[in-house]
Wavefront OBJ file of the C-alpha trace (Angstrom):
o trace
v 7.372 19.517 16.294
v 4.083 17.953 17.256
v 5.516 14.598 18.380
v 7.714 16.033 21.120
v 5.333 17.782 23.501
v 5.600 15.544 26.565
v 8.874 16.147 28.425
v 8.208 13.152 30.663
v 8.934 10.871 27.701
v 12.382 12.264 26.805
v 14.203 9.213 28.217
v 11.719 6.645 26.886
v 12.564 4.645 23.774
v 10.933 5.993 20.628
v 12.573 4.155 17.710
v 14.509 0.917 17.330
v 15.707 -1.093 14.332
v 17.399 -4.000 16.075
v 20.814 -2.323 16.102
v 20.219 1.310 16.993
v 17.611 2.815 19.295
v 16.675 6.407 20.048
v 14.891 7.925 23.011
v 12.335 10.675 22.450
v 14.955 13.225 23.429
v 17.482 11.788 20.955
v 14.802 11.584 18.301
v 14.076 15.291 18.657
v 17.798 16.107 18.439
v 18.386 13.971 15.348
v 15.342 15.376 13.584
v 16.525 18.933 14.313
v 19.989 18.181 12.888
v 18.519 16.795 9.662
v 16.052 19.642 9.412
v 18.917 22.138 9.565
v 20.859 20.147 6.961
v 17.867 20.084 4.594
v 17.444 23.843 4.925
v 21.140 24.332 4.168
v 20.695 22.355 0.944
v 17.860 24.726 -0.006
v 15.818 21.691 -0.967
v 12.163 22.167 -1.810
v 10.999 18.678 -2.824
v 12.750 15.657 -1.290
v 12.268 12.096 -2.567
v 12.782 9.540 0.187
v 13.984 6.299 -1.435
v 15.177 4.469 1.679
v 14.391 1.031 3.041
v 12.457 0.826 6.298
v 14.578 1.961 9.221
v 15.283 4.731 11.685
v 16.724 7.001 8.989
v 13.489 6.854 6.987
v 11.555 8.140 9.996
v 14.145 10.805 10.850
v 14.192 12.242 7.331
v 10.412 12.170 7.083
v 10.039 14.104 10.336
v 12.896 16.444 9.393
v 11.070 17.422 6.216
v 8.039 18.296 8.320
v 10.100 20.383 10.731
v 11.873 22.172 7.872
v 8.632 22.835 5.985
v 9.869 20.853 2.984
v 7.682 18.640 0.797
v 8.521 14.956 1.348
v 7.786 12.402 -1.378
v 8.187 8.774 -0.200
v 9.246 6.416 -2.997
v 7.348 3.087 -2.955
v 9.793 0.182 -2.933
v 7.745 -1.675 -5.537
v 7.807 1.041 -8.223
v 9.244 0.139 -11.607
v 11.995 2.295 -13.091
v 9.493 4.076 -15.333
v 7.226 4.803 -12.369
v 10.192 6.133 -10.394
v 11.124 8.435 -13.273
v 7.527 9.649 -13.425
v 7.585 10.387 -9.679
v 10.855 12.320 -9.844
v 9.786 14.372 -12.853
v 6.184 15.126 -11.951
v 7.054 16.154 -8.367
v 10.064 18.211 -9.536
v 12.335 16.448 -7.051
v 15.501 18.444 -6.392
v 16.998 16.209 -3.671
v 16.999 12.399 -3.796
v 17.784 10.455 -0.615
v 18.998 6.873 -1.190
v 20.683 4.144 0.907
v 24.333 4.654 1.827
v 26.796 3.120 -0.631
v 30.369 1.971 0.106
v 33.028 4.635 -0.536
v 30.413 7.295 -1.215
v 31.358 10.871 -0.378
v 27.768 12.095 0.025
v 27.109 10.700 3.505
v 26.142 13.674 5.707
v 25.042 11.468 8.626
v 26.748 8.252 7.584
v 23.437 6.539 6.916
v 22.227 7.758 3.528
v 23.420 9.220 0.244
v 21.988 12.304 -1.376
v 21.868 13.442 -4.958
v 21.069 16.890 -6.290
v 18.599 16.760 -9.182
v 17.742 19.448 -11.695
v 14.027 19.002 -12.381
v 12.924 19.717 -15.927
v 9.390 20.605 -14.884
v 7.831 22.876 -12.290
v 5.531 20.926 -9.996
v 2.073 22.418 -9.669
v 0.688 21.570 -6.242
v -1.803 23.034 -3.756
v -0.625 25.360 -1.008
v 0.375 23.680 2.261
v 1.386 20.453 0.510
v 3.760 18.769 2.949
v 3.735 15.240 1.630
v 2.948 13.662 -1.721
v 2.033 10.010 -1.573
v 1.886 8.287 -4.918
v -0.794 5.696 -5.485
v 0.404 2.132 -5.885
v 0.153 2.556 -9.612
v -3.109 1.163 -10.959
v -1.684 2.362 -14.278
v 1.849 3.059 -15.440
v 1.632 6.701 -14.329
v 0.442 6.720 -10.707
v -1.100 9.896 -9.318
v 0.505 12.049 -6.665
v -1.864 12.651 -3.742
v -1.030 15.963 -2.027
v -1.442 16.060 1.762
v -0.917 18.728 4.399
v 0.954 18.135 7.655
v -2.151 19.252 9.543
v -4.268 16.586 7.832
v -1.683 13.893 8.591
v -1.647 14.931 12.234
v -5.440 14.937 12.448
v -5.708 11.348 11.214
v -2.965 10.184 13.588
v -4.631 11.897 16.547
v -7.971 10.358 15.630
v -6.428 6.861 15.585
v -4.833 7.431 18.996
v -8.112 8.683 20.422
v -10.064 5.762 18.990
v -7.760 3.032 20.303
v -6.622 4.588 23.609
v -3.885 1.932 23.890
v -1.302 2.115 26.658
v 2.407 1.191 26.456
v 2.321 0.852 22.679
v 5.039 -1.211 20.974
v 4.330 -1.135 17.246
v 6.204 -3.350 14.776
v 6.255 -1.952 11.220
v 5.758 -4.855 8.799
v 4.616 -2.819 5.783
v 6.882 -0.474 3.783
v 6.987 2.952 5.433
v 6.263 4.544 2.051
v 2.793 3.002 2.435
v 0.672 5.833 3.814
v -1.189 3.495 6.177
v 2.016 2.361 7.894
v 3.439 5.892 7.770
v 0.485 7.408 9.659
v -0.931 4.559 11.744
v 2.383 2.772 12.286
v 4.717 5.708 13.010
v 2.868 8.964 13.669
v 0.089 7.516 15.836
v 2.366 5.399 18.105
v 4.744 8.341 18.571
v 1.824 10.597 19.476
v 0.804 7.985 22.034
v 4.313 7.989 23.524
v 4.928 4.451 22.312
v 7.887 2.597 20.839
v 8.143 2.008 17.077
v 10.186 -0.916 15.715
v 11.369 -0.325 12.130
v 13.194 -3.410 10.778
v 14.494 -3.276 7.219
v 13.250 -5.254 4.227
v 15.499 -8.264 4.807
v 14.627 -8.412 8.508
v 10.945 -8.445 7.591
v 11.418 -11.231 5.048
v 10.216 -9.016 2.227
v 11.236 -7.952 -1.241
v 9.426 -5.139 -3.034
v 5.735 -5.490 -2.237
v 6.004 -9.254 -1.695
v 6.735 -11.445 1.319
v 9.562 -13.821 0.406
v 10.420 -15.477 3.713
v 7.513 -16.313 5.978
v 9.643 -17.760 8.787
v 11.714 -14.575 8.950
v 8.597 -12.473 9.496
v 7.204 -14.855 12.116
v 10.511 -14.882 13.992
v 10.565 -11.075 13.923
v 7.118 -10.875 15.523
v 8.141 -13.375 18.192
v 11.379 -11.493 18.860
v 9.891 -8.036 19.387
v 6.687 -8.979 21.239
v 4.734 -6.025 19.795
v 1.391 -4.816 21.031
v 0.297 -3.890 17.490
v 1.014 -4.592 13.831
v -0.636 -3.540 10.582
v -1.247 -6.160 7.907
v -2.629 -6.414 4.398
v -4.952 -9.413 3.838
v -2.168 -11.562 2.359
v -0.031 -11.158 5.484
v -3.030 -11.915 7.693
v -3.496 -15.134 5.747
v 0.159 -15.971 6.473
v -0.396 -15.500 10.215
v -3.586 -17.565 10.166
v -1.890 -20.443 8.348
v 1.110 -20.246 10.672
v -1.134 -20.401 13.755
v -2.994 -23.357 12.273
v 0.370 -25.122 11.917
v 1.428 -24.484 15.484
v 3.040 -21.042 15.545
v 2.219 -19.183 18.730
v 1.719 -15.422 18.378
v 3.117 -13.418 21.291
v 0.689 -12.780 24.122
v 1.657 -9.094 23.907
v -0.372 -8.635 20.697
v -3.459 -6.550 21.440
v -4.314 -5.089 18.054
v -3.761 -6.443 14.541
v -5.093 -3.914 12.054
v -5.823 -5.246 8.583
v -6.608 -3.049 5.600
v -5.463 -1.973 2.161
v -7.851 -4.380 0.440
v -11.039 -6.291 1.086
v -10.662 -9.073 3.649
v -12.554 -12.305 3.072
v -15.077 -12.910 5.900
v -13.888 -16.524 6.149
v -10.327 -15.338 6.806
v -11.495 -12.987 9.559
v -13.516 -15.808 11.119
v -10.470 -18.098 11.026
v -8.316 -15.444 12.652
v -10.887 -14.866 15.384
v -11.200 -18.607 16.068
v -7.414 -18.788 16.501
v -7.495 -15.957 19.015
v -5.792 -13.368 16.821
v -6.934 -9.836 17.798
v -7.721 -8.780 14.220
v -9.645 -5.592 13.425
v -10.488 -4.581 9.885
v -10.278 -0.952 8.779
v -10.809 1.096 5.652
v -9.213 4.129 4.091
v -7.883 5.863 1.000
v -4.902 8.104 0.325
v -7.338 10.793 -0.823
v -8.943 10.639 2.626
v -5.547 10.805 4.397
v -5.475 7.056 5.018
v -7.719 5.594 7.737
v -11.403 6.512 7.448
v -13.122 3.773 9.475
v -11.820 1.191 11.931
v -13.026 -1.627 14.130
v -11.683 -1.454 17.674
v -11.745 -3.796 20.669
v -14.581 -1.740 22.174
v -16.573 -1.377 18.960
v -16.323 -4.324 16.589
v -18.475 -5.910 13.909
v -16.722 -8.626 11.940
v -18.650 -8.112 8.679
v -17.766 -4.396 8.575
v -14.726 -2.136 8.325
v -15.752 -0.429 11.541
v -17.246 2.917 12.401
v -15.964 6.186 10.896
v -13.230 7.859 12.920
v -13.896 11.289 14.404
v -12.124 13.288 11.693
v -14.376 12.233 8.789
v -18.053 12.011 7.857
v -19.358 9.250 5.608
v -22.526 9.002 3.557
v -23.906 6.695 0.891
v -24.886 8.251 -2.441
v -26.194 5.983 -5.200
v -24.657 3.010 -3.366
v -21.229 4.704 -3.334
v -19.330 5.658 -0.169
v -18.662 9.399 -0.071
v -16.259 10.930 2.474
v -16.158 14.509 3.795
v -13.979 16.113 6.430
v -10.217 15.491 6.590
v -9.290 15.162 2.906
v -6.312 15.480 0.592
v -5.503 18.843 -0.972
v -5.767 17.552 -4.527
v -3.728 15.697 -7.135
v -0.261 16.823 -8.157
v -0.307 18.883 -11.375
v -4.121 18.708 -11.595
v -5.446 22.105 -10.388
v -9.031 21.158 -11.218
v -8.877 18.589 -8.397
v -7.646 20.959 -5.689
v -9.340 21.635 -2.352
v -12.157 19.083 -2.631
v -15.029 19.144 -0.165
v -15.813 15.466 -0.651
v -14.296 12.311 -2.094
v -16.283 9.775 -4.083
v -14.435 6.596 -3.119
v -15.516 4.313 -5.950
v -16.493 1.733 -3.305
v -20.011 0.361 -3.045
v -21.250 0.128 0.503
v -23.803 0.771 3.200
v -23.866 2.005 6.777
v -25.705 -0.167 9.305
v -25.983 0.882 12.964
v -23.049 3.199 12.373
v -20.815 0.459 10.919
v -19.494 0.783 7.374
v -19.903 -2.296 5.175
v -18.098 -2.574 1.809
v -19.933 -4.384 -0.993
v -17.405 -4.061 -3.829
v -15.993 -1.617 -6.364
v -17.961 0.702 -8.625
v -15.380 0.170 -11.397
v -13.002 -2.529 -12.636
v -10.057 -1.642 -10.403
v -8.332 -4.682 -8.908
v -6.939 -4.489 -5.377
v -4.659 -7.427 -4.666
v -4.242 -9.051 -1.269
v -1.145 -6.921 -0.598
v -3.263 -3.779 -1.027
v -1.820 -2.758 -4.410
v -4.166 -1.131 -6.934
v -4.091 -2.435 -10.500
v -6.069 -1.209 -13.475
v -6.621 -4.407 -15.515
v -6.875 -2.383 -18.712
v -3.272 -1.206 -18.223
v -1.765 -4.714 -18.155
v -4.179 -5.988 -20.789
v -3.139 -3.205 -23.166
v 0.535 -4.098 -22.660
v -0.165 -7.710 -23.634
v -2.400 -6.795 -26.576
v 0.371 -4.551 -27.910
v 2.422 -7.687 -28.621
v 0.056 -8.426 -31.500
v -0.268 -12.074 -30.424
v -3.611 -11.850 -28.653
v -7.100 -11.028 -29.800
v -8.406 -10.642 -26.261
v -6.846 -10.539 -22.784
v -8.541 -10.432 -19.398
v -6.625 -9.892 -16.155
v -7.626 -11.139 -12.707
v -6.166 -10.608 -9.246
v -8.726 -8.946 -6.989
v -8.052 -10.095 -3.398
v -5.319 -12.403 -4.739
v -1.545 -12.354 -4.101
v -0.677 -12.132 -7.816
v -2.162 -11.500 -11.252
v -3.394 -14.115 -13.704
v -4.799 -13.834 -17.201
v -7.098 -15.546 -19.665
v -5.796 -15.119 -23.220
v -7.333 -15.613 -26.652
v -4.474 -15.757 -29.192
v -4.871 -14.393 -32.711
v -4.071 -17.889 -34.017
v -5.189 -21.165 -32.526
v -1.857 -22.780 -33.458
v 0.247 -20.100 -31.720
v 2.970 -21.977 -29.785
v 2.939 -21.700 -25.998
v 6.604 -20.702 -26.151
v 5.670 -17.489 -27.984
v 2.894 -16.792 -25.476
v 5.326 -17.275 -22.569
v 7.942 -15.084 -24.257
v 5.453 -12.262 -24.822
v 4.308 -12.374 -21.197
v 7.910 -12.370 -19.950
v 8.697 -9.308 -22.051
v 5.672 -7.447 -20.698
v 6.431 -8.531 -17.113
v 9.919 -7.050 -17.449
v 8.314 -3.612 -17.862
v 5.799 -3.963 -15.037
v 6.195 -3.469 -11.271
v 6.157 -6.714 -9.319
v 2.550 -6.448 -8.164
v 1.231 -6.187 -11.755
v 3.232 -9.038 -13.325
v 1.242 -11.914 -14.821
v 2.231 -15.006 -12.848
v -0.125 -17.605 -14.334
v -2.192 -17.743 -17.491
v -4.496 -19.893 -19.538
v -5.298 -19.681 -23.213
v -8.792 -19.927 -24.618
v -9.820 -20.421 -28.227
v -12.371 -18.270 -30.036
v -14.710 -21.252 -30.087
v -14.597 -21.442 -26.281
v -16.284 -18.051 -25.957
v -18.552 -18.168 -29.010
v -22.251 -17.862 -28.237
v -21.766 -17.230 -24.535
v -22.662 -13.521 -24.584
v -19.256 -12.414 -23.338
v -18.773 -9.519 -25.798
v -20.192 -5.998 -25.843
v -21.698 -4.467 -28.986
v -18.285 -3.043 -29.942
v -16.434 -6.319 -29.407
v -15.005 -5.836 -25.916
v -15.053 -8.587 -23.326
v -17.740 -8.390 -20.646
v -15.914 -9.017 -17.393
v -18.911 -10.224 -15.438
v -19.902 -12.645 -18.200
v -16.372 -14.033 -18.462
v -16.343 -14.604 -14.706
v -19.700 -16.377 -14.889
v -18.705 -18.783 -17.666
v -15.063 -19.374 -16.745
v -14.961 -19.120 -12.973
v -13.549 -22.644 -12.647
v -10.685 -21.723 -14.986
v -10.034 -18.512 -13.044
v -9.975 -20.364 -9.715
v -7.519 -22.882 -11.174
v -5.140 -20.092 -12.193
v -4.643 -19.072 -8.580
v -3.994 -22.653 -7.482
v -1.069 -23.069 -9.857
v 2.162 -23.184 -7.866
v 4.616 -22.440 -10.666
v 5.621 -18.823 -11.271
v 6.785 -19.416 -14.845
v 3.433 -18.913 -16.506
v 1.658 -22.263 -16.184
v -0.950 -22.791 -18.832
v -3.174 -25.294 -20.595
v -5.885 -25.274 -23.224
v -9.420 -24.670 -22.057
v -11.781 -27.571 -22.606
l 1 2 3 4 5 6 7 8 9 10 11 12 13 14 15 16 17 18 19 20 21 22 23 24 25 26 27 28 29 30 31 32 33 34 35 36 37 38 39 40 41 42 43 44 45 46 47 48 49 50 51 52 53 54 55 56 57 58 59 60 61 62 63 64 65 66 67 68 69 70 71 72 73 74 75 76 77 78 79 80 81 82 83 84 85 86 87 88 89 90 91 92 93 94 95 96 97 98 99 100 101 102 103 104 105 106 107 108 109 110 111 112 113 114 115 116 117 118 119 120 121 122 123 124 125 126 127 128 129 130 131 132 133 134 135 136 137 138 139 140 141 142 143 144 145 146 147 148 149 150 151 152 153 154 155 156 157 158 159 160 161 162 163 164 165 166 167 168 169 170 171 172 173 174 175 176 177 178 179 180 181 182 183 184 185 186 187 188 189 190 191 192 193 194 195 196 197 198 199 200 201 202 203 204 205 206 207 208 209 210 211 212 213 214 215 216 217 218 219 220 221 222 223 224 225 226 227 228 229 230 231 232 233 234 235 236 237 238 239 240 241 242 243 244 245 246 247 248 249 250 251 252 253 254 255 256 257 258 259 260 261 262 263 264 265 266 267 268 269 270 271 272 273 274 275 276 277 278 279 280 281 282 283 284 285 286 287 288 289 290 291 292 293 294 295 296 297 298 299 300 301 302 303 304 305 306 307 308 309 310 311 312 313 314 315 316 317 318 319 320 321 322 323 324 325 326 327 328 329 330 331 332 333 334 335 336 337 338 339 340 341 342 343 344 345 346 347 348 349 350 351 352 353 354 355 356 357 358 359 360 361 362 363 364 365 366 367 368 369 370 371 372 373 374 375 376 377 378 379 380 381 382 383 384 385 386 387 388 389 390 391 392 393 394 395 396 397 398 399 400 401 402 403 404 405 406 407 408 409 410 411 412 413 414 415 416 417 418 419 420 421 422 423 424 425 426 427 428 429 430 431 432 433 434 435 436 437 438 439 440 441 442 443 444 445 446 447 448 449 450 451 452 453 454 455 456 457 458 459 460 461 462 463 464 465 466 467 468 469 470 471 472 473 474 475 476 477 478 479 480 481 482 483 484 485
């Protein structure tokens, strides 16, 4: 097992969740026990549907040691997305949280369920982990990764940062590849201590932060040297500092990624003394591709490429070569790529990578979740109540929509009801929180339609930017709305 090579660390703490802690020696023992158990079950594809905690890490590492494919289940997936994951990956063993009076508790900390997959999963050789995208559409893709590629990225992060006495606090879900690699694998490779509080301890629910004070208290309690944040959580820390919260002096490295970070937010963080460093990566590139570090930092960039990858710019698009995914699950035509076209516009200046936007319409919210606007728009249009729908949410904590009803006299109650019904089918990060209706006359003559009658997104943004900005200032979560004027 590639984490347990230094015998001098056997008595040092490796994992802690606030109740239980394990030394490196105990970690190795517990992983070996679970590896043997997995082999005895003759499992081939294991879905890991646990909350953050020690058991999540143990089962993940046990799958690696046993040579079994591990499929982390994102906590924010809808039921339909979960079913898609289980079926497409041909999961034959599902690991879930322990339930009272359950008989399937091999280690007292989780339940297991034998599944009989209907399909045979078609995946590249050496697939050790399948990370599913955050679901820009209703059927997220499975990104197949090898253990060797995961290790290479983790080693590159350790080499780039060269931090001593690491104490990392996991604030993102462990099913998030960034936290999985940079928050668990890399600190363990560095001989550090990893703190893995559960959802409630982190103040979270699904992909959202519900209790800010809980998260702040957790950071103060554990005095970490490093944390990983998405832009929305960075904004929380910045606002908290502005209101008097004192971050622990132990913090040396706050990595922020998963979505574009506003330059103004980074400047605020820097002015408050927060050691924030922006990075960049994709699941298809085995997470982190570029990273700012204390020794090499440019605030308007996502840093320099790490040693395991090579970046180039082709027709304004960032292209990555080197340490890549093996291909998409059940898509043989995508297997064993030699390069990944990221879909991100950018440039490289003095070795630093600068992101200028997306090549396509994909929204990436401030929690780092990917959302295809066409997916949600199609769900709303299917109600038959709207002539046009346009979704917004890039770099925002939630989604909002501009709507053109089929009838000008359509009651707001029917609009709200339709949105509620659609929201019930969507994962939390794709739900429409606020909306505003427009009339056909509001868009007439403004050049906002293509030749075949589709909305032009850039034109809508140009003419209705004030309305869009107002949507994200609404405080109600019940679908606030008003007529455009």
